[in-house]
C-alpha positions as CSV (number, residue, x, y, z in Angstrom):
1,M,101.2,96.1,107.0
2,S,98.0,95.0,105.3
3,P,98.0,92.4,102.5
4,S,97.6,95.1,99.9
5,E,100.7,96.8,101.3
6,A,102.8,93.7,101.6
7,P,105.9,93.5,99.4
8,S,105.5,91.2,96.4
9,S,108.2,90.0,94.1
10,D,106.2,90.8,91.0
11,A,105.1,94.3,92.1
12,V,106.8,97.6,91.6
13,H,104.5,99.6,93.8
14,V,103.8,99.1,97.5
15,H,100.2,100.2,97.7
16,R,97.5,98.2,95.8
17,P,93.8,97.6,96.2
18,T,92.6,94.7,98.3
19,S,90.1,93.8,95.5
20,A,89.6,94.7,91.9
21,R,88.7,98.5,91.7
22,W,87.8,100.9,89.0
23,T,90.8,103.3,89.0
24,H,90.8,105.4,85.9
25,L,89.3,106.5,82.5
26,A,91.8,107.2,79.7
27,L,91.3,109.6,76.9
28,R,93.4,110.0,73.8
29,V,93.6,113.7,73.0
30,A,94.8,116.0,70.2
31,D,96.3,118.8,72.4
32,I,97.3,117.7,75.9
33,D,98.0,121.3,77.0
34,A,94.5,122.6,75.9
35,T,92.8,119.5,77.5
36,I,94.6,119.9,80.8
37,A,93.8,123.6,80.9
38,W,90.1,122.8,80.1
39,Y,89.7,120.2,82.9
40,L,91.5,122.5,85.4
41,E,89.2,125.3,84.5
42,F,85.8,123.5,84.4
43,T,86.2,120.5,86.8
44,P,87.3,120.0,90.4
45,L,90.2,117.9,89.1
46,E,93.8,118.9,89.6
47,L,97.0,117.9,87.8
48,L,98.5,115.0,89.7
49,E,101.3,114.1,87.3
50,R,102.6,115.0,83.9
51,R,105.2,113.1,81.9
52,N,106.5,112.5,78.4
53,D,108.4,109.8,76.7
54,D,109.4,108.8,73.1
55,D,105.7,108.1,72.2
56,G,104.2,111.4,73.4
57,Y,102.7,113.1,76.5
58,G,100.7,111.9,79.4
59,A,98.9,113.4,82.4
60,W,96.9,112.2,85.4
61,L,94.1,114.4,86.8
62,G,92.3,113.6,90.0
63,H,90.6,115.0,93.0
64,P,92.6,117.0,95.5
65,D,91.4,115.0,98.5
66,R,93.8,112.0,97.7
67,S,91.2,109.3,98.5
68,S,92.4,105.9,99.5
69,D,90.2,104.7,96.6
70,P,91.6,106.9,93.7
71,F,89.9,107.4,90.4
72,I,91.8,109.4,87.9
73,L,91.4,110.8,84.4
74,V,94.4,109.8,82.2
75,L,95.1,111.9,79.2
76,A,97.4,110.8,76.4
77,Q,98.6,112.7,73.4
78,F,100.7,110.5,71.1
79,L,103.2,111.9,68.6
80,P,102.0,111.5,65.1
81,D,104.6,108.9,64.0
82,R,104.3,107.0,67.3
83,D,100.5,106.8,67.8
84,P,99.7,103.1,68.2
85,F,96.1,103.8,67.4
86,A,96.7,105.7,64.1
87,P,95.2,106.1,61.7
88,A,92.0,105.8,63.7
89,P,90.5,109.2,64.6
90,I,90.4,110.3,68.3
91,A,87.2,108.8,69.6
92,T,84.9,111.0,71.7
93,L,82.4,110.4,74.4
94,A,79.2,111.6,72.7
95,P,76.3,112.0,72.0
96,F,75.1,110.3,75.2
97,N,78.4,108.8,76.5
98,H,79.9,111.2,79.0
99,L,81.9,111.8,82.1
100,G,79.7,112.8,85.0
101,I,80.6,115.2,87.8
102,E,78.1,115.9,90.6
103,L,78.1,119.3,92.1
104,P,77.1,120.3,95.7
105,A,74.6,123.0,94.7
106,R,72.1,123.7,91.9
107,A,73.7,127.2,91.4
108,D,77.0,125.4,90.7
109,V,75.4,123.8,87.6
110,D,74.1,127.3,86.5
111,D,77.6,128.7,87.0
112,I,79.3,126.0,84.9
113,A,76.7,126.4,82.2
114,A,77.3,130.2,82.0
115,R,81.1,129.7,82.0
116,G,80.8,127.1,79.2
117,A,78.5,129.3,77.2
118,A,80.9,132.2,77.5
119,V,83.8,130.2,75.9
120,G,81.6,128.3,73.4
121,C,81.8,124.8,74.9
122,L,78.2,124.5,76.2
123,A,76.7,121.4,74.7
124,G,73.4,121.4,76.7
125,P,72.0,124.2,78.8
126,A,71.1,123.8,82.5
127,R,67.8,121.9,82.9
128,Q,65.8,119.8,85.3
129,M,65.6,116.2,84.2
130,P,63.4,113.5,85.6
131,P,64.7,111.4,88.5
132,P,67.3,110.1,89.0
133,I,69.1,112.4,86.5
134,G,68.6,115.7,88.5
135,Y,69.5,119.2,87.3
136,I,72.2,119.0,84.6
137,C,74.2,120.9,82.0
138,L,76.6,119.5,79.4
139,L,79.9,120.8,78.2
140,H,82.3,119.7,75.4
141,D,86.0,119.4,76.3
142,P,88.6,120.4,73.6
143,D,88.3,117.0,71.8
144,G,84.5,117.0,71.9
145,N,84.0,114.6,74.8
146,L,80.8,115.3,76.7
147,V,81.1,116.2,80.4
148,E,77.8,116.3,82.4
149,F,77.6,118.5,85.5
150,S,74.7,117.5,87.8
151,F,73.1,118.4,91.0
152,D,70.9,116.0,93.1
153,Q,71.3,112.8,91.1
154,G,71.2,110.8,94.3
155,V,74.4,108.9,93.6
156,Y,75.7,109.4,97.2
157,D,72.3,108.4,98.8
158,R,72.0,105.3,96.6
159,V,75.5,104.0,97.3
160,R,75.0,104.5,101.0
161,E,71.7,102.6,100.9
162,M,73.4,99.7,99.1
163,R,76.3,99.4,101.6
């Protein structure tokens, strides 16, 4: 058993990272059902877990490959009388702030842009940007968060060069 898997008297879960890791991004949402449906429709993410409690509803979305270094999107819809962040409005990632998803082919970006345009959530058409940005389009999720879909950003090459 590795040190990250060793039992610990102060831990509830068995598996933990061996060093500090970026594990999730959390979004407060207005309609969890609509947001889950949107991310399942437009991204490669799948619903990993859904739960509710006295404060509202939560969901975890992630990649289907079940990586040993998980990164998940956490969605939370609080009940109006239980929202710890009220009366603050739901914040959105925009106009530049965004979630980024790199796609394997340029045509995949065109496809997502066409699908987004068809349902009215296209925020920026498919276009070639200067390096290292690549070929991108932008969609708005149901709460107005900006999601960038890209091709050929070089993220995978750059990370391999650095390791």
